[in-house]
C-alpha positions as CSV (number, residue, x, y, z in Angstrom):
1,M,129.9,87.8,127.8
2,N,131.7,85.1,129.8
3,N,129.8,86.1,133.0
4,L,126.5,86.1,131.1
5,R,127.1,82.6,130.0
6,R,127.6,81.4,133.6
7,L,124.4,83.1,134.8
8,D,120.9,81.6,134.6
9,L,117.6,83.3,135.0
10,N,117.0,81.8,138.5
11,L,120.2,83.4,139.7
12,L,119.2,86.8,138.4
13,V,115.7,86.6,140.0
14,T,117.3,85.6,143.3
15,L,119.6,88.6,143.1
16,D,116.8,91.0,142.3
17,V,114.8,89.8,145.4
18,L,117.9,89.8,147.6
19,L,118.7,93.4,146.6
20,A,115.1,94.3,147.5
21,E,114.9,92.5,150.9
22,H,118.5,92.6,152.1
23,N,117.7,89.4,154.0
24,V,118.2,85.8,152.9
25,T,115.3,84.4,155.0
26,R,112.8,86.9,153.6
27,A,114.1,86.5,150.1
28,A,113.7,82.7,150.4
29,Q,110.1,83.2,151.5
30,R,109.3,85.4,148.5
31,L,110.9,83.1,146.1
32,N,109.4,79.9,147.7
33,F,112.9,78.5,148.0
34,S,114.7,77.1,151.0
35,Q,117.1,79.4,152.8
36,P,120.1,77.1,152.0
37,S,119.1,77.3,148.3
38,V,119.1,81.1,148.4
39,S,122.5,81.1,150.1
40,V,123.9,78.8,147.4
41,H,122.6,81.2,144.7
42,L,124.2,84.1,146.5
43,A,127.5,82.3,146.7
44,K,127.4,81.6,142.9
45,L,126.5,85.2,142.2
46,R,129.4,86.5,144.3
47,D,131.8,84.2,142.4
48,I,130.5,85.1,138.9
49,L,130.3,88.8,139.6
50,G,133.5,89.0,141.6
51,D,131.8,91.0,144.4
52,P,130.3,90.2,147.8
53,L,127.1,92.0,146.8
54,L,125.6,91.8,150.3
55,L,127.5,92.3,153.5
56,P,126.4,91.7,157.2
57,G,125.3,94.8,158.9
58,P,123.6,95.9,162.1
59,R,120.2,95.9,160.5
60,G,120.4,93.0,158.1
61,M,122.6,92.7,155.0
62,Q,123.8,95.8,153.3
63,P,124.4,96.1,149.5
64,T,127.9,96.9,148.2
65,A,128.4,99.7,145.7
66,R,128.5,97.1,142.9
67,A,125.1,95.7,144.1
68,N,123.6,99.2,144.1
69,E,124.8,99.7,140.5
70,L,123.2,96.5,139.5
71,R,119.8,97.0,141.1
72,E,118.0,99.3,138.7
73,P,119.4,97.9,135.4
74,L,118.6,94.3,136.7
75,R,115.0,95.3,137.6
76,Q,114.4,96.9,134.2
77,A,115.9,93.9,132.4
78,L,113.7,91.4,134.3
79,D,110.6,93.6,133.7
80,A,111.4,93.6,130.0
81,L,111.8,89.9,130.0
82,E,108.5,89.4,131.9
83,R,106.7,91.5,129.3
84,A,108.3,89.6,126.5
85,V,107.2,86.2,127.7
86,S,103.8,87.2,129.1
87,P,100.7,86.2,127.1
88,A,99.8,88.7,124.4
89,S,97.2,91.2,125.7
90,P,93.9,91.4,123.9
91,F,93.9,93.8,120.9
92,D,91.8,96.9,121.3
93,P,91.3,98.5,117.8
94,A,90.0,101.7,119.3
95,K,93.3,102.3,121.1
96,A,95.6,100.9,118.4
97,S,98.2,102.9,116.6
98,H,99.5,100.3,114.2
99,T,100.7,100.9,110.7
100,W,99.7,98.0,108.5
101,R,101.3,97.3,105.1
102,V,99.5,95.3,102.5
103,A,100.4,94.3,98.9
104,A,97.6,94.6,96.4
105,T,96.7,95.1,92.8
106,D,94.2,97.7,91.7
107,Y,91.7,94.9,91.4
108,S,92.1,93.8,95.1
109,E,92.3,97.5,96.2
110,S,88.8,97.9,94.7
111,T,87.3,94.5,95.7
112,V,89.0,93.8,99.1
113,L,90.4,97.0,100.6
114,L,87.7,99.5,99.5
115,P,84.8,97.6,101.1
116,A,86.8,97.3,104.4
117,L,88.2,100.8,104.5
118,S,85.3,102.9,105.9
119,G,84.6,100.4,108.7
120,L,88.3,100.0,109.4
121,R,88.7,103.7,109.9
122,A,85.8,103.8,112.3
123,A,86.8,100.8,114.3
124,A,90.6,101.6,114.5
125,P,90.9,105.4,114.0
126,G,94.5,105.5,115.3
127,T,95.8,103.1,112.8
128,R,97.3,103.7,109.3
129,L,97.2,101.5,106.2
130,A,100.0,101.5,103.5
131,V,99.1,99.9,100.2
132,L,102.1,98.6,98.2
133,E,102.1,97.4,94.7
134,L,101.7,93.7,94.5
135,V,104.8,92.1,92.8
136,P,104.0,88.3,92.9
137,P,107.7,87.1,92.9
138,R,108.4,89.2,95.9
139,I,105.5,88.3,98.1
140,A,107.1,85.5,100.1
141,K,110.3,87.5,100.8
142,Q,108.4,90.6,101.8
143,A,106.2,88.7,104.2
144,E,109.2,86.8,105.7
145,Q,111.1,90.0,106.3
146,G,108.1,91.8,107.7
147,E,107.9,94.3,104.9
148,I,104.2,93.5,104.4
149,D,101.5,92.2,106.8
150,L,99.2,90.9,104.1
151,A,99.0,90.2,100.4
152,F,96.0,89.6,98.2
153,H,96.5,87.1,95.4
154,T,94.6,84.4,93.6
155,S,94.9,81.1,95.4
156,E,96.3,79.5,92.2
157,G,99.8,80.6,91.9
158,A,100.1,82.0,95.4
159,P,103.6,81.4,96.9
160,S,103.9,78.3,99.0
161,G,104.9,78.6,102.6
162,L,102.5,81.4,103.5
163,R,99.3,81.2,105.5
164,R,96.2,81.6,103.3
165,R,92.5,82.4,103.7
166,A,90.1,82.3,100.8
167,L,88.0,85.5,100.6
168,F,85.7,84.8,97.7
169,T,85.3,83.2,94.3
170,E,85.3,85.5,91.3
171,R,83.7,85.0,87.9
172,Y,84.0,86.9,84.6
173,V,81.3,89.0,82.8
174,L,81.3,90.7,79.5
175,A,81.3,94.5,80.0
176,G,80.9,97.5,77.7
177,R,79.5,101.0,77.9
178,A,75.9,101.5,78.9
179,G,73.7,101.4,75.8
180,H,76.3,99.5,73.8
181,P,74.4,98.4,70.7
182,R,76.1,94.9,70.7
183,L,75.4,94.2,74.3
184,Q,71.6,94.6,74.5
185,R,71.4,90.9,74.8
186,R,73.9,88.1,75.2
187,P,76.0,87.8,72.0
188,T,76.6,84.6,70.2
189,L,80.1,83.2,70.1
190,A,80.6,84.5,66.6
191,Q,79.4,88.0,67.6
192,F,81.6,87.9,70.7
193,C,84.7,87.2,68.6
194,K,83.9,90.1,66.2
195,L,83.8,92.6,69.0
196,E,86.8,94.7,69.7
197,H,88.3,93.8,73.1
198,V,90.6,95.3,75.7
199,I,92.6,93.1,77.9
200,V,94.4,93.6,81.2
201,S,98.0,92.3,81.0
202,P,99.7,92.8,84.4
203,D,103.1,92.0,82.9
204,G,102.5,94.6,80.2
205,G,101.8,94.3,76.5
206,G,100.2,90.9,76.4
207,F,97.3,90.2,74.0
208,L,96.3,86.8,75.2
209,G,94.5,85.7,78.3
210,V,92.4,83.0,79.8
211,T,89.5,83.8,77.5
212,D,91.7,83.4,74.5
213,E,92.8,80.0,75.8
214,M,89.2,78.8,76.0
215,L,88.4,80.1,72.5
216,S,91.5,78.4,71.0
217,E,90.2,75.0,72.3
218,V,87.3,75.4,69.9
219,G,89.3,76.8,67.1
220,L,88.2,80.4,67.6
221,A,89.9,83.8,68.3
222,R,88.7,87.2,69.3
223,R,89.9,90.7,68.3
224,V,92.0,92.1,71.1
225,V,92.9,95.6,70.1
226,L,94.1,97.2,73.3
227,S,96.3,95.8,76.1
228,V,96.7,97.8,79.4
229,P,98.4,97.0,82.7
230,H,95.6,98.1,85.1
231,F,91.9,97.5,85.6
232,L,91.1,101.1,86.5
233,F,92.0,102.3,83.0
234,V,89.9,99.6,81.4
235,R,86.7,101.0,83.0
236,S,87.5,104.5,81.6
237,V,88.1,103.0,78.2
238,L,84.8,101.0,78.2
239,E,82.8,104.0,79.3
240,S,84.1,106.2,76.5
241,T,84.4,103.8,73.5
242,D,82.7,100.8,71.9
243,L,85.4,98.4,73.1
244,V,84.4,95.5,75.4
245,A,86.2,93.5,78.0
246,M,85.9,90.3,80.0
247,L,86.1,91.6,83.6
248,P,85.8,90.2,87.1
249,S,82.2,90.7,88.2
250,R,83.0,92.3,91.5
251,L,85.0,95.0,89.8
252,V,82.1,96.3,87.8
253,R,79.0,95.3,89.7
254,N,76.7,98.2,90.6
255,T,78.3,100.4,87.9
256,S,75.6,102.2,86.0
257,A,78.0,103.5,83.3
258,L,78.6,99.9,82.1
259,Q,76.4,97.3,80.5
260,L,77.1,93.8,81.8
261,V,76.0,90.5,80.1
262,E,76.9,86.9,80.5
263,P,79.6,85.9,78.0
264,P,79.0,83.2,75.4
265,V,82.2,81.4,76.4
266,D,82.7,79.6,79.7
267,V,85.7,81.1,81.3
268,L,86.9,79.7,84.6
269,G,86.9,82.1,87.5
270,Y,89.4,82.2,90.3
271,E,89.5,82.2,94.1
272,M,90.8,85.4,95.8
273,A,92.9,84.8,98.9
274,M,94.6,86.7,101.7
275,L,98.2,85.7,102.5
276,W,100.4,86.2,105.5
277,H,103.5,84.8,107.1
278,E,103.6,82.4,110.0
279,R,105.4,85.0,112.1
280,S,102.2,87.1,112.3
281,H,99.7,84.3,112.5
282,R,99.1,84.4,116.3
283,D,99.5,88.2,116.8
284,P,96.2,89.6,118.2
285,A,96.4,92.8,116.1
286,H,97.1,90.8,113.0
287,Q,94.3,88.3,113.7
288,W,91.9,91.2,114.2
289,L,92.8,92.8,110.9
290,R,92.5,89.5,109.0
291,E,89.1,88.8,110.5
292,Y,87.9,92.3,109.8
293,I,88.9,92.2,106.1
294,A,87.5,88.7,105.6
295,N,84.1,89.8,107.0
296,S,84.0,93.0,104.9
297,V,84.2,91.4,101.4
């Protein structure tokens, strides 16, 4: 370690060229240094490494045994360093073999990942995608530690310190089974409150949501009779019962098994965003993935 602290990169580059050329003059020409400068570098290297490294011979300078031991490891180390500091090469999805890890809810799986999946497989067939359960309090730490590449979360409440790109703005619709007798037309506010509702409570067991907050402002309440943790189950419930639900429109659009109407209460929608850490922001592969997903929703 002490020797390493005394070395600088220029000395190592000079040694690499000297071991290839066995001649101070030719080494100076390759390095675009003066011959005295190369000689000074060689003297420093001899002192630091405790070895002559190159000795005069009948056909130029000859490497010592120590110099021969150094040559290949030094070349590999400099090659690795060159690759590390070189500009990132363009990303070719057709040749990529990345495994991407994203954190998503069942909602963003359906509305963000599913629309992108088919095209993603065609464009980057050698890649893999791992979908992890979204746990909002863990997003920032997972992204910082490289456990996830992306997370999909509403812009409101997204952790600070992460890069963000808005994907779309979502709104709510009132949904029930196809042919639901109470949803043949838009219900009145009083009729809406009398319907039996199912609610998605990500934390589990909650019976109040943003709709209930809006109703309470005008002194009303609805009948929430079922609380579930995932959107997928809600759709099955609606299709097989007379329960209704206020659902994000993208989740249920083009679903023939459900009847959709505009709700009589004005419930604020939300902005869906893609989140990632600064450490990945300029990575060409990561940039390609972000752009592909954003263009797919």
